[in-house]
Structure formats: structure tokens, C-alpha cells
C-alpha positions as CSV (number, residue, x, y, z in Angstrom):
1,M,6.4,2.5,-11.9
2,N,3.0,4.7,-13.0
3,I,0.0,3.2,-10.9
4,L,2.9,3.6,-7.5
5,L,3.3,7.4,-8.2
6,Q,0.1,7.6,-9.1
7,D,-0.9,6.2,-5.5
8,G,2.0,8.3,-3.3
9,F,0.6,11.0,-5.2
10,F,-3.2,11.0,-3.6
11,A,-1.6,9.6,-0.6
12,A,-0.3,12.4,0.0
13,M,-3.2,15.0,-1.1
14,A,-5.4,13.1,1.4
15,A,-2.5,13.1,4.3
16,V,-2.4,17.0,3.3
17,G,-6.3,17.4,3.3
18,F,-5.7,15.0,6.8
19,A,-3.4,17.5,8.1
20,S,-5.2,20.9,7.9
21,I,-7.9,19.7,10.2
22,S,-5.2,19.3,12.8
23,N,-3.5,23.0,12.0
24,P,0.2,21.4,12.5
25,P,2.8,24.1,10.6
26,R,3.2,24.4,7.7
27,R,6.8,23.1,7.5
28,A,4.7,20.0,8.8
29,Y,2.8,19.5,5.8
30,P,5.6,18.4,2.9
31,C,6.9,15.8,5.0
32,C,3.1,14.8,5.8
33,A,2.8,13.7,1.7
34,I,5.8,12.4,1.9
35,L,5.2,10.3,4.3
36,A,2.0,9.8,3.3
37,A,2.6,8.8,-0.2
38,V,5.7,6.7,0.7
39,G,4.0,4.8,2.7
40,H,0.5,4.1,0.6
41,A,2.9,3.5,-2.9
42,L,4.9,0.7,-0.6
43,R,1.7,-0.9,0.9
44,Y,0.5,-0.8,-2.5
45,L,3.2,-2.6,-3.7
46,L,3.5,-4.8,-0.7
47,M,0.2,-6.1,-2.1
48,N,0.3,-6.1,-5.1
49,N,4.0,-7.9,-5.9
50,H,3.8,-10.4,-8.5
51,V,6.7,-12.4,-7.1
52,V,5.5,-12.6,-2.9
53,A,2.0,-11.1,-2.3
54,V,1.5,-9.7,1.4
55,H,-1.8,-9.6,3.3
56,I,-3.3,-6.0,3.6
57,I,-2.9,-6.5,7.4
58,L,1.1,-7.4,7.3
59,A,1.4,-4.4,4.2
60,S,0.1,-2.1,6.2
61,G,1.9,-2.8,10.0
62,I,4.9,-2.4,7.4
63,A,4.3,0.6,5.7
64,A,3.1,2.4,8.9
65,F,6.6,0.7,10.5
66,A,8.4,2.4,7.6
67,I,6.1,5.5,8.2
68,G,7.0,5.4,11.6
69,I,10.8,5.6,11.1
70,L,10.5,8.2,8.2
71,A,8.6,10.2,10.4
72,V,11.3,10.8,13.7
73,R,13.5,11.2,10.4
74,L,11.6,14.2,9.3
75,A,10.6,15.3,12.0
76,L,14.1,17.2,13.0
77,V,13.8,18.7,9.3
78,A,9.7,20.2,10.8
79,K,10.9,21.2,14.0
80,C,7.5,19.0,15.6
81,P,6.1,15.6,17.0
82,A,7.3,12.6,14.7
83,E,3.0,12.1,15.9
84,T,2.2,15.7,14.3
85,C,3.6,14.3,10.5
86,F,2.6,10.5,11.1
87,F,-1.4,10.8,12.1
88,P,-2.6,12.1,9.0
89,A,0.0,10.6,6.5
90,L,-1.8,7.4,8.1
91,L,-5.1,8.6,7.7
92,P,-5.1,7.6,4.1
93,M,-4.3,4.5,4.9
94,I,-7.5,3.5,7.0
95,P,-9.5,0.5,5.3
96,G,-12.8,2.3,4.5
97,M,-14.3,-0.9,2.8
98,Y,-14.0,-3.4,5.6
99,A,-15.2,-0.4,7.8
100,Y,-18.1,-0.7,5.3
101,R,-18.5,-3.8,4.9
102,T,-18.5,-4.4,8.5
103,V,-21.9,-2.4,9.2
104,E,-23.2,-3.1,6.3
105,A,-22.9,-6.5,7.6
106,F,-24.4,-5.9,10.3
107,V,-27.8,-4.0,9.2
108,L,-28.4,-7.1,7.4
109,C,-27.2,-9.6,9.8
110,L,-30.2,-7.3,12.0
111,C,-32.9,-7.4,9.4
112,H,-32.3,-11.5,8.8
113,S,-34.2,-13.2,10.9
114,D,-33.7,-17.0,9.5
115,E,-30.3,-18.3,10.9
116,S,-28.6,-19.6,7.8
117,T,-28.4,-15.7,6.7
118,F,-28.0,-14.3,9.7
119,I,-25.3,-16.9,10.0
120,H,-23.4,-15.7,7.2
121,Y,-24.3,-12.5,8.0
122,L,-22.7,-12.1,11.0
123,Y,-19.3,-14.3,9.5
124,H,-19.3,-11.2,7.3
125,F,-19.6,-8.8,10.2
126,A,-17.0,-10.5,12.7
127,Y,-14.7,-11.1,8.9
128,N,-14.9,-7.9,8.0
129,G,-14.0,-6.1,11.5
130,F,-11.8,-8.1,12.6
131,T,-9.9,-7.6,9.7
132,C,-10.3,-3.8,9.8
133,S,-9.6,-3.9,13.5
134,I,-6.5,-5.5,13.6
135,I,-5.2,-3.3,10.2
136,I,-5.3,0.2,12.4
137,L,-3.9,-1.9,15.6
138,G,-1.1,-3.1,13.1
139,M,-0.3,0.8,12.0
140,V,-0.5,2.7,15.5
141,V,2.2,-0.5,16.4
142,G,3.7,-0.1,13.1
143,A,4.6,3.7,12.9
144,N,4.7,4.1,17.4
145,I,7.6,1.6,17.5
146,P,10.0,3.8,15.5
147,I,9.2,6.3,18.0
148,F,10.1,4.1,21.2
149,L,13.4,2.7,19.4
150,M,14.8,6.1,18.5
151,K,13.1,8.0,21.5
152,R,16.7,10.0,21.7
153,M,15.9,11.6,18.1
154,S,12.6,11.3,18.6
155,F,12.9,13.6,21.6
156,M,15.1,15.6,19.7
157,A,12.3,17.7,17.2
158,T,10.9,19.9,19.3
159,K,14.3,20.9,21.4
160,M,15.9,22.2,18.4
161,D,15.9,26.0,18.2
């Protein structure tokens, strides 16, 4: 339980930092922090569950979907579009190690002319690149589905006084 709180806390801090770059209304910062904490902790829980461990791709998609649902609800409180709240909350879940390993494998692929070594690094380049891309695609789709499912509620967030 302690690790989940820690994971959520650091994700919340990162989300507030990412949110500050785009200058949202101040009332959106707590929403960004809550969404990031819940989403990142949920992904961690899904991936590290001892009963049913889920792959990072599916765990990220489910966590992004949860962030999207909560963002539509919290957008009514913050009186700003749901996207303002959930984009910064998704950024701490970007798979940085997969992106780094993709670039690393690409460089090592170019540096080696031996066929077996080249193919080895090409495999790592493809695996990490596809994994990174699918995770990001799953997060984008997962977070946007609730906006389309709850269209009326989503658009009411900015129309209230």
C-alpha cells in the first residue's frame, strides 16, 4: 500500500509540473494531480499484481481509460475541458525506458556492420519501438474514449457558470 501511495504522489508531482508548462487555470492543478496519482497507481497495481499481472500495454490503456473517466467528472469541478486535466496526467506514464532503448538500439544498429549483431539490435529497435508506440496509442485512445462516451457531460464542463 505504501508503494502505491508513493507511486501516486510522485506521478502527481510530475503531472503538476507538466501542467504548469501549458498554463491551465489554477483550479485545474489539483485535478491533474489526482488523475495522475490514480492513473499511475492503477497501472502499477495492474502490472505488479501477484494474482493476475497485466502487461504494460494493457495496464497503461486501462489506467488511461480510468483517467479519462475521472477527467470528465473532475472537469465539471475545475470548469475546464477534460483534456486540460488528463493530458498532464498521462505524461508521467509515457514509457521513457522503451523510447530510450529504441534510440539506443537504433544507434547500435547503425554502428555494427556484422549481420548477426545488426539483426540483434534491429530486433531490439523494433521491439522497443513498437512497444513504446502501442503504449502511447493505447493511452491516447483510452483517455479519449470516455470523452466520446460521455459527450454531453464533457461539453458541459465549460458551459457552466
